[in-house]
Structure formats: C-alpha cells, structure tokens
N, C-alpha and C positions, 0 to 999 in steps of 0.2 A: 573468542580464541583463547583468552587468558585462562578460562576454566579448564581447557584441554591441556594446558601446560602442567597442571598439578601443583603449581607454585603457591597458590593462594587457598588451598583447601581448608585450612584452619579458620580463615575469615570469610569464607564464601557464604552468601545469604541465598538460600533457595528462593526461587520466585516463579510466579506464573505470569505469562504475558498473554493478553487477550487481544485479538484483532477482531473488532466489531464492524459490521457493515451497515451504514446508514442510508445507502442507496435504495431507490425504490424499484429499479428495473431488475428483471430476472436475467441471470447470466446465460449466455449462449456462445456459439463459436465466434461471433463478431465482437463480443465484449471481452471475453477471456478474463484476465485479472485474477486468476486462481491462485490461492495460497499453495505453495509446495513446500514439503519438509521431508527430511530424512531422519527417521528415528532408528533406522537400522541400515546397514550397507545395502546398496542396490538402487533400484529405481525409487524415485520419491513418491510419497503419498500426496494426494491432491484434495483440496477442499474448495469448492466454488464459493464466490462471494454472494451468498444467499441474503436477500434483504432482511435486515433486523436480526441477523444471526451473528454468531461469533465463534472463533476458534481459539482454543487455549493451548499454549505450548510453553515450555521453559526455554525462552529464547537464548539463554546463555549456554544451554546444553544441546539444543536441537538446531541443526542447520536448517534455515528456512529462507524463503524468498517469495516473490510474487511474479507470476507470469505477466508479460506486457499487457496492459489494459488497452483495448481497442487497437490491436496490432495493425489493422489495415488502414487506420487514419493517419494522416500526416501530422506530426506533432508541431506545435508552434515553434517558430525559429528563436531559440534561446541559447546563447552561449553561456558557459559557466561564469564568465566575467560580468555578464549583464545583470543589471538590477531589474528583477522581474517580480511581478505579483499578480495573483488572481484576486479580482475585486468584484464583490457583489454589487450589481448596478440597480437592483430592485426589480420587482415584477418577474421573479424567477430567471433573471438574466445575469450572466457573469462575463467578465472580460479579462483577458490576459494582457497585461501591460508590460512592455519591455522598453526600458529607458524612457518611461513616461508616455509611450505610444501604444495604442491598442492594436494588437496583432492577431487576435483570435477572439471570437465570441462563442459562448456556450449557454445552454439552459442547465438548470439543476439536474435534470434527467441525464444529461451528457456526462456528468461527473461520477467517478467511483469514489465515494466518500467513506473513509474508514477512520476508526479511532483505535489507538493502541494504548493500553494501560498495563501497568505492572503492579503486582502486590507481593 
C-alpha cells in the first residue's frame, strides 16, 4: 500500500516476488488454492498451483491473493489467540497441535506447500 501513496518513490527498491509450489498433487476444483492477481483494473488473472512451478510478480505493486485451499474441508479449530503449530510426526504424517493437543492429522499430500522469496 505504501508504494501506491507515492511518498517513498525516491527510496523504493524494485523487487520480484516468486511464489513456488512444492506440492506433488495436481490442482482441481476440490483443491483450489489458485494465485489471483490484478495487474489491470477488472477481473483478476489466475494461476493454478502447479507442482514444482512458480509465479513471479512484484508484490509491492501488484495486488495479489490466494483462493482458499480445499474450500470444502472443515479447517482445524484454531482461534487467533491459540498457540498452534503444524508438526511433522515422521512417516509422511503431520499433526496440527492447538494448546499442546493434537486436533487434526494430515499426510504430506494433504498440504499446499509454497515458498515465497523476494529479490
């Protein structure tokens, strides 16, 4: 938002932000998780989370977001005040802990794994 104010143009550093997908599953209507961005007024452009692919945008100048991943699944019960963590349990198994109690279990294939880096 600061870049759109025009107040810091003299010290602005141009950057590229890449969202890379480490998941192994192929996206479909049940997984969703699509990257959406607006580089012009109107409807957003969409990029699906293709395994081992990435999308590059200037995140400071391009409005962007992600559609809900697995929108038909009930998310684990986590309040913003809760101490929560996703822990690898070994053998391709993960567990969500809330206040020290396991509330949901997943496999690696259940996860939408992405990495974001800027240069």
